[in-house]
N, C-alpha and C positions, 0 to 999 in steps of 0.2 A: 502494502499501501504503501502511496505513496504521501510526504510528508505534505500533510495541505497548510496554506496560509492562513496563518492566524486574521480574523478580523483586524484587533489593532496596526496591523502591517496594512491592509489592505486602508484604511483608513489615512492611516499616515503620509502614504504612497501619494494618496490623493490631494491632499495634505501640503506635501512638499511641492506637490505641481501648483498647487497654486499662487502658494506664498514667492514661486519663483516667476510665476508667471509677468509680473510689475516689469521685473526687471528684465527676461526675455524680449517682452514688447519694445519694452528702450533703445534694448541695444539692437532689436532690427529697425527703430526707427529712426538710432543716430548714424546706425551705419547706410541704410537705402540713401539718409540725407549727404552720408559724404560719399559714397558711388555719385551720385548725381551734380556732388562739387568735382567730381575727380572728372566729369564726362563733360563738365562747362571745360574744364581747366583745359584736356586734349583739345577737345574744339576749337577752344582761341590761340592754342597753341597753334594747330594746323591754320588758321583764319589770318592772325597776324605776325604769329612766327617766320622768321626765317628760316625754314627748316629746309635742311637738303635732302632730297629726295630719297633718298637712302633712307633714312630715317624715318621718314612717313611711311612706310612700310611697318616696322617698328612699332608708331602711334596707334595707327588702324590695328597692331596687334593687342595694345594694353587699351584702349577704346574695347575693343571686342572684350576683353576679357572684366573689362569695368564694366559693362551692361550685363555678363553673364552673372557675375557676383551680385547685381543690384536687382536682379531676378529675380538669385535660390532667396535673398535676403526680406526679400520682398511677397515669395512662397512665403515662406516659415511665417512670415506677420500673418499673413492672410487665411493662415493653418490657425493662429493662436489665438487668434480674433474674438470667435466665443466663445472662448477659458477665459478670456480679458473682462468681456461685456458681461459674466458671470461673475466674475468677481469681480469688478465695479459695484454692480447691478445686488450683492448679496453680503455683502461684511458681516454683517450681525449674526445672515445661518452658518458663516464658516464657524465665526465666535465662538456658538454654541456647536457645532462640530466636533470644534477645538476637547468643548468638557464635555464631550462624546466619548472622546479618543482619551480622555483621563476616565471616566466611567468603565468604557472598555478594556484598559489596562489592569484597571486596580481586581476587575474582576474573574482575568485572564491569571493573572496571582493570585489570587483566591484558588482558581481551580489548580493550578499548580502545586499546592505546598496546600490542599486540603487532607484533613486529617479529624477522623470519626472520633470524638469522647460521649463516652454513654452516658445514657442519663442514669442508667439504674444499675448497679452491679450486676451483673451475671456470674453463678455457677455454675463451673466444671463439674459435673456427677462424676 
């Protein structure tokens, strides 16, 4: 029989995800913004710079890489957006879930160290 994951571990994993969603959201937005600025830098270098023809190919490859990186971060941002909105709209519920996690852990600990204390002295014959 495979080891069953504890209920508290499932709740804790979900809460960890929720606690990280804001920082992930901010990081992805910052990286998208950085890639947008980098794209503008490349385009302006090509437009206004005195770039050697041999360097234009390198700039084009750098621009392509920048756009691919931006797409990666934009896709990740879109994937976590619903979870981020859930996190923003349900902060009170998340606090309740954290309290619930404590109660579940308390019960799990009780079940691990369970001892029976007889209520009546039983004699063996």
